[in-house]
Backbone as JSON Lines, residues from 0, in Angstrom:
{"i":0,"aa":"X","n":[2.56,22.64,-1.16],"ca":[1.9,22.02,-0.02],"c":[1.94,20.5,-0.19]}
{"i":1,"aa":"X","n":[2.23,19.82,0.88],"ca":[2.29,18.36,0.89],"c":[0.89,17.79,0.77]}
{"i":2,"aa":"X","n":[0.7,16.83,-0.13],"ca":[-0.64,16.28,-0.36],"c":[-0.68,14.76,-0.42]}
{"i":3,"aa":"X","n":[0.14,14.09,0.35],"ca":[0.11,12.63,0.34],"c":[-1.19,12.09,0.93]}
{"i":4,"aa":"X","n":[-1.53,10.88,0.49],"ca":[-2.65,10.15,1.05],"c":[-2.09,8.88,1.67]}
{"i":5,"aa":"X","n":[-2.41,8.67,2.94],"ca":[-1.91,7.52,3.68],"c":[-3.1,6.73,4.2]}
{"i":6,"aa":"X","n":[-3.13,5.44,3.9],"ca":[-4.18,4.56,4.39],"c":[-3.6,3.73,5.53]}
{"i":7,"aa":"X","n":[-4.28,3.73,6.67],"ca":[-3.87,2.92,7.81],"c":[-4.84,1.75,7.97]}
{"i":8,"aa":"X","n":[-4.31,0.56,7.9],"ca":[-5.13,-0.64,8.08],"c":[-4.62,-1.41,9.29]}
{"i":9,"aa":"X","n":[-5.54,-1.97,10.03],"ca":[-5.19,-2.77,11.19],"c":[-6.43,-2.99,12.04]}
{"i":10,"aa":"X","n":[-6.38,-4.04,12.84],"ca":[-7.53,-4.36,13.68],"c":[-7.75,-3.26,14.72]}
{"i":11,"aa":"X","n":[-8.9,-3.27,15.36],"ca":[-9.18,-2.35,16.45],"c":[-8.09,-2.49,17.5]}
{"i":12,"aa":"X","n":[-7.57,-1.38,17.97],"ca":[-6.56,-1.4,19.01],"c":[-5.14,-1.65,18.53]}
{"i":13,"aa":"X","n":[-4.94,-1.64,17.22],"ca":[-3.6,-1.92,16.7],"c":[-2.68,-0.7,16.74]}
{"i":14,"aa":"X","n":[-3.25,0.49,16.88],"ca":[-2.42,1.69,17.0],"c":[-2.56,2.68,15.86]}
{"i":15,"aa":"X","n":[-3.62,2.61,15.09],"ca":[-3.79,3.53,13.96],"c":[-3.86,4.99,14.44]}
{"i":16,"aa":"X","n":[-4.7,5.25,15.43],"ca":[-4.82,6.62,15.93],"c":[-3.56,7.06,16.64]}
{"i":17,"aa":"X","n":[-2.89,6.17,17.33],"ca":[-1.61,6.5,17.98],"c":[-0.59,6.9,16.92]}
{"i":18,"aa":"X","n":[-0.6,6.23,15.79],"ca":[0.29,6.6,14.68],"c":[0.01,8.04,14.25]}
{"i":19,"aa":"X","n":[-1.26,8.39,14.1],"ca":[-1.62,9.75,13.69],"c":[-1.21,10.76,14.76]}
{"i":20,"aa":"X","n":[-1.36,10.4,16.03],"ca":[-0.92,11.29,17.11],"c":[0.57,11.6,16.99]}
{"i":21,"aa":"X","n":[1.37,10.59,16.71],"ca":[2.81,10.8,16.56],"c":[3.14,11.67,15.36]}
{"i":22,"aa":"X","n":[2.45,11.47,14.26],"ca":[2.66,12.28,13.06],"c":[2.28,13.74,13.32]}
{"i":23,"aa":"X","n":[1.15,13.95,13.97],"ca":[0.7,15.31,14.27],"c":[1.69,16.0,15.21]}
{"i":24,"aa":"X","n":[2.21,15.27,16.18],"ca":[3.19,15.85,17.1],"c":[4.46,16.24,16.34]}
{"i":25,"aa":"X","n":[4.9,15.39,15.4],"ca":[6.08,15.69,14.59],"c":[5.92,17.03,13.86]}
{"i":26,"aa":"X","n":[4.71,17.29,13.35],"ca":[4.45,18.52,12.6],"c":[4.04,19.68,13.5]}
{"i":27,"aa":"X","n":[4.12,19.5,14.82],"ca":[3.79,20.58,15.74],"c":[2.31,20.88,15.84]}
{"i":28,"aa":"X","n":[1.49,19.87,15.64],"ca":[0.05,20.07,15.65],"c":[-0.59,19.7,16.99]}
{"i":29,"aa":"X","n":[0.2,19.57,18.02],"ca":[-0.33,19.37,19.37],"c":[-0.66,17.94,19.7]}
{"i":30,"aa":"X","n":[-1.25,17.8,20.87],"ca":[-1.55,16.48,21.41],"c":[-3.05,16.19,21.44]}
{"i":31,"aa":"X","n":[-3.82,16.92,20.69],"ca":[-5.27,16.79,20.75],"c":[-5.85,15.88,19.68]}
{"i":32,"aa":"X","n":[-5.07,14.97,19.16],"ca":[-5.55,14.07,18.12],"c":[-6.42,12.99,18.74]}
{"i":33,"aa":"X","n":[-7.59,12.8,18.16],"ca":[-8.49,11.73,18.6],"c":[-9.09,11.07,17.37]}
{"i":34,"aa":"X","n":[-9.63,9.9,17.57],"ca":[-10.21,9.17,16.45],"c":[-11.48,9.86,15.96]}
{"i":35,"aa":"X","n":[-11.6,10.07,14.66],"ca":[-12.79,10.71,14.1],"c":[-13.89,9.69,13.76]}
{"i":36,"aa":"X","n":[-14.07,8.68,14.59],"ca":[-15.02,7.61,14.3],"c":[-16.42,8.14,14.01]}
{"i":37,"aa":"X","n":[-16.87,9.12,14.76],"ca":[-18.23,9.61,14.58],"c":[-18.32,10.85,13.71]}
{"i":38,"aa":"X","n":[-17.23,11.61,13.6],"ca":[-17.24,12.8,12.76],"c":[-16.72,12.51,11.35]}
{"i":39,"aa":"X","n":[-16.12,11.37,11.15],"ca":[-15.5,10.88,9.91],"c":[-14.19,11.59,9.6]}
{"i":40,"aa":"X","n":[-14.09,12.91,9.83],"ca":[-12.82,13.59,9.56],"c":[-12.54,14.63,10.65]}
{"i":41,"aa":"X","n":[-11.29,14.65,11.11],"ca":[-10.79,15.71,11.99],"c":[-9.71,16.46,11.24]}
{"i":42,"aa":"X","n":[-9.66,17.76,11.42],"ca":[-8.68,18.6,10.74],"c":[-7.67,19.13,11.75]}
{"i":43,"aa":"X","n":[-6.38,19.01,11.42],"ca":[-5.29,19.54,12.23],"c":[-4.46,20.43,11.31]}
{"i":44,"aa":"X","n":[-4.46,21.73,11.61],"ca":[-3.89,22.69,10.67],"c":[-2.97,23.67,11.41]}
{"i":45,"aa":"X","n":[-1.82,23.95,10.8],"ca":[-0.98,25.06,11.25],"c":[-0.42,25.75,10.02]}
{"i":46,"aa":"X","n":[0.52,26.65,10.17],"ca":[1.05,27.41,9.04],"c":[1.84,26.56,8.06]}
{"i":47,"aa":"X","n":[2.33,25.4,8.51],"ca":[3.21,24.58,7.68],"c":[2.53,23.4,7.01]}
{"i":48,"aa":"X","n":[1.48,22.87,7.6],"ca":[0.89,21.64,7.07],"c":[-0.56,21.51,7.5]}
{"i":49,"aa":"X","n":[-1.33,20.89,6.64],"ca":[-2.71,20.5,6.96],"c":[-2.75,18.99,7.01]}
{"i":50,"aa":"X","n":[-3.28,18.44,8.11],"ca":[-3.48,17.0,8.19],"c":[-4.96,16.76,8.38]}
{"i":51,"aa":"X","n":[-5.5,15.91,7.52],"ca":[-6.9,15.52,7.59],"c":[-6.95,14.04,7.97]}
{"i":52,"aa":"X","n":[-7.54,13.77,9.12],"ca":[-7.56,12.43,9.7],"c":[-8.97,11.85,9.55]}
{"i":53,"aa":"X","n":[-9.08,10.85,8.72],"ca":[-10.37,10.22,8.43],"c":[-10.48,8.88,9.14]}
{"i":54,"aa":"X","n":[-11.68,8.53,9.53],"ca":[-12.0,7.17,9.98],"c":[-13.26,6.77,9.22]}
{"i":55,"aa":"X","n":[-13.1,5.91,8.23],"ca":[-14.24,5.54,7.38],"c":[-14.85,4.19,7.78]}
{"i":56,"aa":"X","n":[-14.56,3.74,8.99],"ca":[-15.05,2.46,9.5],"c":[-16.57,2.34,9.42]}
{"i":57,"aa":"X","n":[-17.27,3.43,9.68],"ca":[-18.73,3.4,9.7],"c":[-19.35,3.5,8.32]}
{"i":58,"aa":"X","n":[-18.55,3.78,7.3],"ca":[-19.09,3.85,5.94],"c":[-19.11,2.47,5.32]}
{"i":59,"aa":"X","n":[-20.08,2.22,4.48],"ca":[-20.19,0.92,3.86],"c":[-19.73,0.91,2.41]}
{"i":60,"aa":"X","n":[-19.74,2.07,1.76],"ca":[-19.4,2.11,0.35],"c":[-18.59,3.36,0.01]}
{"i":61,"aa":"X","n":[-17.93,3.31,-1.12],"ca":[-17.22,4.48,-1.64],"c":[-18.2,5.6,-1.97]}
{"i":62,"aa":"X","n":[-19.37,5.23,-2.42],"ca":[-20.39,6.23,-2.75],"c":[-20.77,7.05,-1.52]}
{"i":63,"aa":"X","n":[-20.88,6.4,-0.37],"ca":[-21.16,7.13,0.87],"c":[-20.07,8.15,1.15]}
{"i":64,"aa":"X","n":[-18.82,7.78,0.94],"ca":[-17.7,8.7,1.15],"c":[-17.83,9.88,0.2]}
{"i":65,"aa":"X","n":[-18.08,9.61,-1.05],"ca":[-18.19,10.68,-2.05],"c":[-19.38,11.59,-1.74]}
{"i":66,"aa":"X","n":[-20.49,11.02,-1.29],"ca":[-21.69,11.81,-0.99],"c":[-21.53,12.66,0.27]}
{"i":67,"aa":"X","n":[-20.77,12.19,1.25],"ca":[-20.68,12.9,2.52],"c":[-19.41,13.73,2.66]}
{"i":68,"aa":"X","n":[-18.3,13.27,2.11],"ca":[-17.01,13.94,2.3],"c":[-16.43,14.43,0.98]}
{"i":69,"aa":"X","n":[-16.31,13.54,0.01],"ca":[-15.7,13.88,-1.27],"c":[-14.18,13.83,-1.19]}
{"i":70,"aa":"X","n":[-13.53,14.11,-2.3],"ca":[-12.08,13.99,-2.37],"c":[-11.35,15.33,-2.33]}
{"i":71,"aa":"X","n":[-12.05,16.43,-2.06],"ca":[-11.42,17.75,-2.05],"c":[-10.3,17.84,-1.02]}
{"i":72,"aa":"X","n":[-10.45,17.17,0.12],"ca":[-9.41,17.19,1.15],"c":[-8.08,16.69,0.59]}
{"i":73,"aa":"X","n":[-8.13,15.72,-0.31],"ca":[-6.92,15.08,-0.83],"c":[-5.97,16.08,-1.48]}
{"i":74,"aa":"X","n":[-6.49,17.2,-1.98],"ca":[-5.69,18.2,-2.68],"c":[-5.18,19.3,-1.76]}
{"i":75,"aa":"X","n":[-5.58,19.27,-0.48],"ca":[-5.31,20.39,0.42],"c":[-4.42,20.07,1.61]}
{"i":76,"aa":"X","n":[-3.83,18.9,1.63],"ca":[-2.95,18.53,2.73],"c":[-2.69,17.04,2.75]}
{"i":77,"aa":"X","n":[-2.18,16.57,3.89],"ca":[-1.93,15.14,4.07],"c":[-3.2,14.5,4.58]}
{"i":78,"aa":"X","n":[-3.71,13.54,3.86],"ca":[-4.92,12.82,4.27],"c":[-4.52,11.46,4.81]}
{"i":79,"aa":"X","n":[-4.91,11.2,6.04],"ca":[-4.61,9.91,6.67],"c":[-5.96,9.24,6.92]}
{"i":80,"aa":"X","n":[-6.13,8.05,6.35],"ca":[-7.43,7.4,6.34],"c":[-7.37,6.06,7.05]}
{"i":81,"aa":"X","n":[-8.02,6.0,8.22],"ca":[-8.14,4.72,8.91],"c":[-9.24,3.9,8.22]}
{"i":82,"aa":"X","n":[-8.98,2.61,8.07],"ca":[-9.89,1.67,7.39],"c":[-10.06,2.05,5.92]}
{"i":83,"aa":"X","n":[-9.03,2.59,5.32],"ca":[-9.09,3.1,3.95],"c":[-9.36,2.07,2.87]}
{"i":84,"aa":"X","n":[-9.22,0.78,3.18],"ca":[-9.55,-0.23,2.16],"c":[-11.01,-0.17,1.75]}
{"i":85,"aa":"X","n":[-11.85,0.41,2.61],"ca":[-13.27,0.56,2.27],"c":[-13.45,1.45,1.05]}
{"i":86,"aa":"X","n":[-12.55,2.41,0.86],"ca":[-12.68,3.35,-0.27],"c":[-11.51,3.23,-1.24]}
{"i":87,"aa":"X","n":[-10.83,2.1,-1.26],"ca":[-9.6,1.97,-2.04],"c":[-9.77,2.24,-3.53]}
{"i":88,"aa":"X","n":[-10.94,2.0,-4.09],"ca":[-11.13,2.19,-5.53],"c":[-11.21,3.65,-5.95]}
{"i":89,"aa":"X","n":[-11.36,4.56,-4.99],"ca":[-11.39,5.99,-5.37],"c":[-10.11,6.71,-4.98]}
{"i":90,"aa":"X","n":[-9.13,5.97,-4.45],"ca":[-7.86,6.58,-4.05],"c":[-6.87,6.58,-5.22]}
{"i":91,"aa":"X","n":[-6.01,7.58,-5.29],"ca":[-5.03,7.63,-6.38],"c":[-4.04,6.46,-6.3]}
{"i":92,"aa":"X","n":[-3.4,6.17,-7.41],"ca":[-2.48,5.03,-7.46],"c":[-1.24,5.22,-6.6]}
{"i":93,"aa":"X","n":[-0.86,6.45,-6.29],"ca":[0.35,6.67,-5.49],"c":[0.07,6.74,-3.98]}
{"i":94,"aa":"X","n":[-1.07,6.25,-3.54],"ca":[-1.44,6.23,-2.13],"c":[-0.45,5.36,-1.34]}
{"i":95,"aa":"X","n":[-0.11,5.8,-0.15],"ca":[0.77,5.03,0.75],"c":[-0.12,4.18,1.66]}
{"i":96,"aa":"X","n":[0.18,2.9,1.75],"ca":[-0.57,1.98,2.61],"c":[0.32,1.54,3.76]}
{"i":97,"aa":"X","n":[-0.21,1.66,4.99],"ca":[0.51,1.2,6.17],"c":[-0.38,0.18,6.87]}
{"i":98,"aa":"X","n":[0.09,-1.06,6.9],"ca":[-0.64,-2.14,7.56],"c":[0.0,-2.38,8.92]}
{"i":99,"aa":"X","n":[-0.81,-2.28,9.98],"ca":[-0.32,-2.45,11.34],"c":[-0.93,-3.73,11.91]}
{"i":100,"aa":"X","n":[-0.07,-4.65,12.33],"ca":[-0.51,-5.9,12.95],"c":[-0.06,-5.89,14.4]}
{"i":101,"aa":"X","n":[-0.98,-6.2,15.28],"ca":[-0.68,-6.25,16.71],"c":[-0.09,-7.61,17.05]}
{"i":102,"aa":"X","n":[1.15,-7.62,17.51],"ca":[1.81,-8.85,17.92],"c":[1.44,-9.16,19.38]}
{"i":103,"aa":"X","n":[1.59,-8.16,20.25],"ca":[1.16,-8.24,21.65],"c":[0.91,-6.81,22.11]}
{"i":104,"aa":"X","n":[0.68,-6.61,23.4],"ca":[0.33,-5.27,23.9],"c":[1.38,-4.21,23.6]}
{"i":105,"aa":"X","n":[2.64,-4.6,23.44],"ca":[3.71,-3.62,23.25],"c":[4.44,-3.74,21.92]}
{"i":106,"aa":"X","n":[4.01,-4.65,21.05],"ca":[4.75,-4.9,19.82],"c":[3.81,-4.87,18.62]}
{"i":107,"aa":"X","n":[4.26,-4.17,17.56],"ca":[3.5,-4.1,16.32],"c":[4.4,-4.48,15.15]}
{"i":108,"aa":"X","n":[3.81,-5.08,14.14],"ca":[4.49,-5.31,12.87],"c":[3.9,-4.3,11.89]}
{"i":109,"aa":"X","n":[4.76,-3.51,11.24],"ca":[4.28,-2.45,10.35],"c":[4.84,-2.69,8.95]}
{"i":110,"aa":"X","n":[3.96,-2.75,7.97],"ca":[4.31,-2.91,6.56],"c":[3.9,-1.65,5.84]}
{"i":111,"aa":"X","n":[4.86,-0.99,5.17],"ca":[4.58,0.24,4.43],"c":[4.8,-0.03,2.95]}
{"i":112,"aa":"X","n":[3.83,0.34,2.12],"ca":[3.95,0.13,0.68],"c":[3.26,1.27,-0.06]}
{"i":113,"aa":"X","n":[3.7,1.49,-1.27],"ca":[3.08,2.49,-2.13],"c":[2.84,1.85,-3.48]}
{"i":114,"aa":"X","n":[1.64,1.96,-3.95],"ca":[1.32,1.47,-5.3],"c":[1.61,2.58,-6.29]}
{"i":115,"aa":"X","n":[2.49,2.32,-7.23],"ca":[2.82,3.33,-8.24],"c":[2.33,2.93,-9.61]}
């Protein structure tokens, strides 16, 4: 089972949730992806892949994440975390970071990196 962790960073409206929508569509998980701002995590699951979509914007500390969610999701599928820098100290070293910068309404600059 695929278990990558992807952190999406970017200002409000930069396209983080749109990125997750495209990824979910690629894996055949439908068009019902929405931002988990208030639920913190949304689950998209089929026979081939589990995608866990987090939005930790409302959390203030890593301790809050550990107390409310924990890291069990990380072992059970692809975890995509919006605003993941808030919890960066509890993420594994091989986490993929995608920084999205809004150039204008139709253009984005995307930087992808992995710390190994």
